[in-house]
N, C-alpha and C positions, 0 to 999 in steps of 0.2 A: 651385583649381589644384594642390592637393595630390592627387596621383594615387591611384587605387584601389590600385595596386601598392604604393606607399609606406605607405598607411594599413594595408593587410593585413599588411605586414611588422611595422609597429609594434605592431599588435594581437597578433600571434603572439608577439613578443618579450615583451610585458608579461604575456600569459596563461600563459607558461611553455611554450608549444608551439614554441619556437624550434628551427629546424634550420639548419645552416650555409648552406643555400641562401637563408635569410632575411636573411643579413648585408647591411647597407646600405652602399653605397659612394657617396660624393659626390666629384665633381671640383671642387676649390676654385679657380675661375678669377677670384677677386676681387683678384688681386695688384696691379691698377692703382690700388687705393686705398691701397697701401703703397709700392710700388716705382717707380711712374711708368713711364718709358720702358723700364726693364729688365724689367718684368713679363711680357711675352710670351716672354722667353727669348732666348738668343743667335741671331742670324741664321746660317744654315748656312755662308754664305760668310765669316763673320768669322774662322774658323779658318785660312783660307789667304790672305785679302786684307785687309791692315790698312787699305786705303783705303776698304773697303766700309762700309756701314751696319753697326753692331755688333749691333743688336737687331732682332728681328722687329717688325712693325707691329701696330697695333690690328686692321687687317683680318686679319692672320694669326691673332691671338689669337681673334677671333670665329670664324674658320674652324676653329680647333682645338676650340672649344667645340661648334660644330655637328657636327663629326665624332664627338666623344665622345658627344654626346646621341643622334645617329642610330645609334650602335653598340648602344644599349639595354643596355650593360654597367653603366651607372651608374644610381642611383636619384634622385640630386639633382645639379643643376648650380648651384653657388654663384657669383654674379656681382656686379659693381657694378650700380647702378641703370641707368647709361647702357648697359652691355652688355645687360642684360635688355631694355631698351627697343628696342635695335637688333635683337635676336633675335626679340622678339615681332612686330616689324614684318615680319619674314620668315616668320612663322607657324611657327617651329620647334617650339613646344610643342603645336601642333595636330597635329603629325605624329609625335610620340614619346610614350613613356610615362614621361618623365623630369619630375620636379618641379622647377620653377625656384625658386631661393632668392636673396635679395638680402642683401648685408651692410648692416646697418642702422645701424652706428656705426663710427667709425674713431678709436679712442683713440690718444693720442700715442705709445704704445709700438709701434704698427705703422707709424709714419711713418719710412720707410726711404729717403728721398731720398739720392742719392749725395752724400757729404760731410757729412751731417747727424749730430747727436749726441743726438737726442731719446730714444733708447733707453737712455741713461745715467741718466735721471731716472725717478722713479716715474710710472706711467701716470696721465694726466689724461683725464677723460671728454670726448668730443667726438663729434658726429654731423653729417655733411654732409647726409645724406638727410632729405628732407621726407616724413614718413610719409603725408601726405594725397596725395602724388603717385605713390606706388608701389603702392597697393592694386590697381590694375588690372594690374600686372605680376607680382605674386606674392602668395600668401597664406602664405608661409613666409620667415622672415628670420633672419639670424644677429646675435646681440648678444654682444659680447666684453667681458670684464673681466680685469684683472690685479691680483693682490694683491702688495703690496710689503713687507708686514710693517712698514708705516709708518702710524701711527694716522690722521693727517689725510687722507693720500692714500686709504687704504682706506675710510675713512668717506665721503668724497666719492664714491668709486666705487659704494658700495652705495646711497647716497642717489639717485644718478643712475639706477641700475638700477631702483630702486623707481619713480621717476618714469616711466621708459620702460614698465614693465609696465602702469601705469595708462593711459598714453597710447595703447598699442596695443589696449586693450580695445574702443575704439570703431571700430577699423579692421577687425577680424576677422582680422588677421594673427596667426599663431602664430610662436613663435620657438624656436630652439635656442640654448643658451648655450655660448659658447667661453670657456675659462679658460686663459689663458697662464701659463706660468712667468715670473717676472720676468726681464728680459734682463740684469740685473746682479746682483752678489753681495749677498745679504741675510743673510749669516753663518749659513747652514744647510748642513750636508753633504747629499749627494744623498738619503740615506734620510730624513732629517728634512724635507727640502724636499717629498718626496712626501707625507709625513704632514701637513705644514702645508697643502699645497694641498687634499688630501682634506678636512681638517677645515673649512677655510674654505668649500669648496663646500657641505658639509652644513649648516654654520652659516647660509649665505646662503639655502638653499632650505627650511630648517626653518620659516621664517615665511611661506612662500609657499603659498597654497592652490592646488588643482588648476586652477582657472580661469585662473591666471596662470603656472602652472609651465611651464618649457621642455619641449619634446617630447623632447629628449635633450641630452646634453653633448658638447662637443668639447674635448679637453684633451690635454696632452702625456703621453706614456708615461714614467712615472717608475719603471719597473721592474715586474716581475711581481707582487711582493708588494703594492705600493701600488695597482696596478690591480685585483688580486683583492680587496683589502680594500674598495675603493669599489664594485666591481661586486656584491659579495655583500651589501652593506648593505641595500638596498631594491630588489631587482630587479623587483618588480612595478610600481614607480612611476618609478624612476630608470634610464634607459637611458644607458649610458656609451659615448661614442665617442672615437676618438683622432685627433689631428691629425698631419700628416706631418713637419713641421719642415723641416730642410734636405734637399737632394736625396739625398745619400748614395749608396751603391751599390745596384744592383738587388737584391742579397741583403738589404741593409738594409730595402728596401721590403717584400719578401715576409716577412721575419722579423718586422717590426713588425706587419704585418697578422695573421700567424699567432699570435705570442705574445700580442698583445692579445686576440684572439678567444678563445684558450685560457684567458685570465685572466677572461673574462666580458664584454669589450667587444663591442658589437653593431653598431658603426658605425665606418667609417674615412672621414675627410675629408682627402684628400691634395691639396696644391697643387703645390709644386715637385717632389715625388717623381713625380708624373704629368706635369706640364708640361715638365720638363726631360729626360724620357726620350726615347730615340731613336725609340721606337715606342709612344706613349702608349696606344693602344687595345689593342695586344698585351699591354702591361704589366698593364692592368686585367683583361684576360681571364685571364692567368696568376695574378693576385692571387686571383681568384675560385676558380680551380682549387686553389690552395694552401689557402685558407680552407675549402673543401669537402672537403679531405682526399684529393684525387685525385693529388697529388704533393707532395714535400717542397719546402721553399724552395730547397734546393740544386739539386734536379732542375729546378725552374722557371727558375732562372737559365740552366741549360744550354739549356733549350727556348727561352728568350728569345733567346739568342745564335744558335741555329739559325735562328730566324725572321729575325733581322737579316741573317744570311748569305744566306738564301733571297731576301730582299727587296732585296739589294744596298745595305743601310744600313750605313754605317761605325760600328762601336761606339766609344763614348768610352773604354772600358777593355778590356783583355784579359779573356777569360773568367775566368782565375785571379783577377785583381784585382777583377772585378765580383762574384765569388762569396765575397768577404771580408765579414765583419761588422765594420763600423767604428764604429758608434754604441755608446757605453759602456753605455747602458741595456739594450741587447739582448744583451750578452755574458754 
């Protein structure tokens, strides 16, 4: 169930034959394993009617996944196991060239229930998914870890990751590795944090042979220098991808994709940046255009707002506000 399209892109990236058209985009629609009811995003009526339901439903969430997959603009659709099961029942992946992927663990630092404080503590390993029950749904999964610069917590994280790699050998599932920045202050400045995360990634993977190695990484953009350092280290074996983080502005989305690709990243796995956009399919279309050098990030924001106007979609921000870079790592 890893499509030929995705396999070809990975092979070209590893062989050094990469072209911007080979850039891999994943739509991360696994937010129900973190945010619960809020995962699908605000309901359109919530802006004007305080009596209405505040959030879209699971049915809406699945419809958004279907629309994005059918657009063929993405290479991977990342979901919870229950979403993958529902979409397989509708034969979605028989009709598209998109690879389904499942979140295979849900560590405590992604537990984001309203009113919770789990993210204030070092990440603790946990997995809801039963590996034996998802092999028919996907042959690709995400495994996430978070380093906290805490000896016992990080030791437990790495031990559990080792156990996971051994467990999936028998299933035939391949995985990609998500590495979050810690959600709380670990007494490192921004530059040092990027160095720390890079070093811990390489320390983790140095003892892993190719049979167990992740297909690629998903990590936070900690600035051009940190991204370039990691991407240049072992490009024939280690493919680096970026996660999207908070929604930000449309300019932030395009800048993140462009700056990361220029630094050597070859994958973008965006959740809220896609899901909370006014027109997600158009956003991804313009992301590809920016990455492939057909227009600048600034020009793409203008084109995006022109599309919203033509489609009678109300923008969340003015064009001027939406064309601002607001994320510090991108400035």
